[in-house]
C-alpha positions in Angstrom: 28.0 -42.8 9.9 30.6 -41.3 7.5 28.1 -41.3 4.6 25.5 -39.6 6.8 27.9 -36.8 7.8 29.0 -36.4 4.2 25.4 -35.9 3.2 24.9 -33.3 5.9 27.9 -31.4 4.7 26.6 -31.4 1.1 23.0 -30.6 1.9 23.7 -27.6 4.2 25.4 -25.4 1.7 22.7 -26.2 -0.9 19.9 -25.3 1.5 21.7 -22.1 2.4 22.0 -21.2 -1.3 18.4 -22.0 -2.0 17.1 -19.6 0.7 19.4 -16.7 -0.1 17.5 -13.4 -0.8 19.2 -10.7 -2.7 18.3 -7.2 -1.5 19.3 -3.8 -2.8 18.0 -0.2 -2.8 17.6 2.3 -5.7 16.6 6.0 -5.4 14.5 8.2 -7.6 13.6 11.9 -7.4 11.5 14.4 -9.3 11.1 18.2 -9.0 7.5 18.7 -7.8 7.1 22.3 -8.7 4.4 21.7 -11.3 3.1 18.4 -9.9 -0.3 18.1 -8.2 -0.8 14.4 -8.2 1.3 11.3 -7.6 0.1 8.1 -9.3 1.7 4.9 -8.0 1.5 1.4 -9.7 2.8 -1.5 -7.6 2.3 -5.2 -7.5 4.1 -6.9 -4.6 5.7 -4.9 -1.7 5.2 -2.4 1.0 4.3 1.2 0.2 4.7 4.2 2.5 3.9 7.7 1.4 4.6 10.6 3.7 3.7 14.3 3.1 6.2 16.9 4.2 5.6 20.7 3.8 9.4 21.3 3.8 10.2 19.4 0.6 9.9 20.5 -3.0 10.7 17.2 -4.6 9.2 13.7 -4.8 11.8 11.3 -3.4 11.6 7.5 -3.6 13.6 4.8 -2.0 12.9 1.4 -3.7 13.9 -1.7 -1.8 14.2 -4.6 -4.2 14.2 -8.2 -3.1 14.8 -11.3 -5.2 14.4 -14.5 -3.2 16.2 -17.8 -3.8 18.8 -16.2 -6.1 22.6 -15.7 -6.0 24.0 -12.3 -6.9 24.4 -13.1 -10.6 20.9 -14.5 -11.0 19.3 -11.7 -9.0 20.9 -9.0 -11.2 19.7 -10.8 -14.3 16.1 -10.9 -12.9 16.3 -7.2 -12.0 17.8 -6.2 -15.4 15.2 -8.2 -17.4 12.0 -7.9 -15.4 12.0 -4.8 -13.0 10.0 -1.8 -13.9 11.1 1.2 -11.8 10.5 4.8 -13.0 9.4 8.2 -11.9 8.3 10.7 -14.6 6.2 13.8 -14.6 3.9 15.1 -17.3 0.9 17.5 -17.3 0.9 17.9 -13.5 1.0 14.2 -12.8 4.0 12.2 -11.5 3.8 8.5 -12.4 5.8 6.1 -10.1 5.9 2.6 -11.4 7.7 0.0 -9.2 7.0 -3.7 -9.8 7.9 -7.1 -11.2 5.4 -8.8 -13.6 3.1 -11.3 -12.0 4.2 -13.9 -14.5 7.6 -14.5 -12.8 5.9 -15.3 -9.4 5.9 -19.0 -8.6 3.9 -20.7 -5.8 3.2 -17.4 -4.0 6.9 -16.4 -4.0 8.8 -14.0 -6.2 10.7 -10.7 -6.4 9.2 -7.6 -4.8 9.6 -3.8 -4.7 8.8 -1.8 -1.6 8.5 1.9 -2.0 9.2 4.6 0.6 8.1 8.0 -0.8 8.2 11.5 0.5 6.1 14.2 -1.2 5.1 17.8 -0.7 2.2 17.8 1.8 -0.4 19.3 -0.6 -0.1 16.6 -3.2 -2.9 14.2 -4.3 -2.1 10.5 -4.2 -3.4 7.6 -6.3 -2.3 4.0 -5.8 -3.0 0.9 -7.8 -1.5 -2.0 -5.9 -1.6 -5.8 -6.1 -0.7 -6.9 -2.6 1.2 -5.5 0.3 1.0 -3.1 3.3 0.1 0.5 2.4 0.7 3.5 4.7 -0.3 7.1 3.8 0.5 9.7 6.4 0.5 13.6 6.6 -0.8 14.0 3.0 -3.2 17.0 2.7 -4.5 16.3 -0.8 -7.0 13.7 -2.0 -6.1 10.0 -1.7 -7.4 7.2 -3.9 -6.4 3.5 -3.4 -7.2 0.4 -5.3 -5.7 -2.6 -3.6 -5.9 -6.4 -4.1 -4.7 -7.6 -0.7 -2.9 -6.3 2.3 -3.5 -3.9 5.2 -4.1 -0.1 4.6 -3.3 2.6 7.1 -4.3 6.2 6.6 -3.3 8.9 9.1 -3.7 12.6 9.0 -5.1 13.0 5.4 -6.5 16.3 4.5 -8.7 15.6 1.5 -11.2 13.2 0.0 -10.4 9.5 0.5 -11.6 6.7 -1.7 -10.5 3.1 -1.0 -11.4 0.0 -3.0 -10.0 -3.1 -1.4 -10.4 -6.9 -1.8 -9.0 -8.1 1.5 -7.0 -6.8 4.5 -7.4 -4.5 7.5 -8.2 -0.8 6.9 -7.4 1.7 9.6 -8.2 5.4 8.9 -7.6 8.1 11.5 -7.7 11.9 11.4 -9.3 12.5 8.0 -10.3 16.0 7.1 -12.7 15.2 4.3 -15.2 12.6 3.2 -14.1 9.0 3.1 -15.6 6.2 1.0 -14.6 2.6 1.5 -15.6 -0.5 -0.6 -14.2 -3.6 0.9 -14.8 -7.3 0.2 -13.4 -8.7 3.5 -11.3 -7.6 6.4 -11.8 -5.4 9.5 -12.4 -1.6 9.2 -11.6 1.1 11.7 -12.4 4.8 11.0 -12.1 7.6 13.5 -11.9 11.4 13.7 -13.3 12.4 10.4 -14.4 16.0 9.7 -16.7 14.8 6.9 -19.0 11.9 6.1 -18.2 8.2 6.0 -19.6 5.6 3.7 -18.7 1.9 3.9 -19.7 -0.8 1.5 -18.5 -4.0 3.1 -18.6 -7.7 2.3 -17.5 -9.1 5.6 -15.5 -8.1 8.7 -15.8 -6.0 11.8 -16.5 -2.3 11.4 -15.7 0.3 14.1 -16.5 3.9 13.5 -16.2 6.8 15.9 -16.0 10.6 16.1 -17.5 11.5 12.7 -18.6 15.1 12.1 -21.2 14.4 9.4 -23.1 11.4 8.1 -22.4 7.6 8.4 -23.6 5.2 5.7 -23.1 1.5 6.0 -24.0 -0.5 2.9 -24.4 -4.3 2.7 -22.4 -5.4 5.8 -23.1 -9.2 5.3 -21.2 -10.4 8.3 -19.2 -9.1 11.2 -19.7 -6.8 14.2 -20.8 -3.2 13.5 -20.0 -0.6 16.2 -20.2 3.2 16.0 -20.2 6.2 18.3 -20.1 10.0 18.3 -21.7 10.5 14.9 -22.5 14.1 14.2 -24.9 13.6 11.2 -27.4 11.1 10.0 -26.9 7.3 10.4 -28.0 4.9 7.7 -27.3 1.2 7.9 -28.3 -1.4 5.3 -27.2 -4.7 6.9 
């Protein structure tokens, strides 16, 4: 009995240390006076980009998480492997926030989540590995290339292009054309004052309240439902 209790006392602190996650935040900002486009490169983590007509700067809050590390080890990983920068050149702001894929092990590794506020007129381009993406109240064009993770678009004022491997896509209140190329995952598109084209591998598709044309290309599997389409409807399923 004494040996058993001693083992419990030894194992508990070790287990607690093993599962410790270091978390910290870092901030970045950039004057957006001459910037028309924000380009984001991320690998693992949540991204939220919000447009605001009252701001004149791009501001970023980066939440950095390093799992299974004590304070010393986490700071070493951050110093050696984290890429986090925001620079502007020729009208383009480049935001890089990621750890290299090479330090991920067994589906687990450090991550960087980005919460960004931009002037409302700005165009946004995202190249992301995996993670949840939210774009809201942005009145410029939006382009997203995503490996995996859900995507939510709300109140976007320009052309939207999404290329996604897997994950749910939800687009609402889009004041421009929207083009989606998706391998798998459900798609919901509503209230678009433009045309909609969807090239889908598999997953349910729900489309409603579209001012112009609806084109569905190569929907191999999953339910297709649409209503209130103002223009032509073409389905190749």
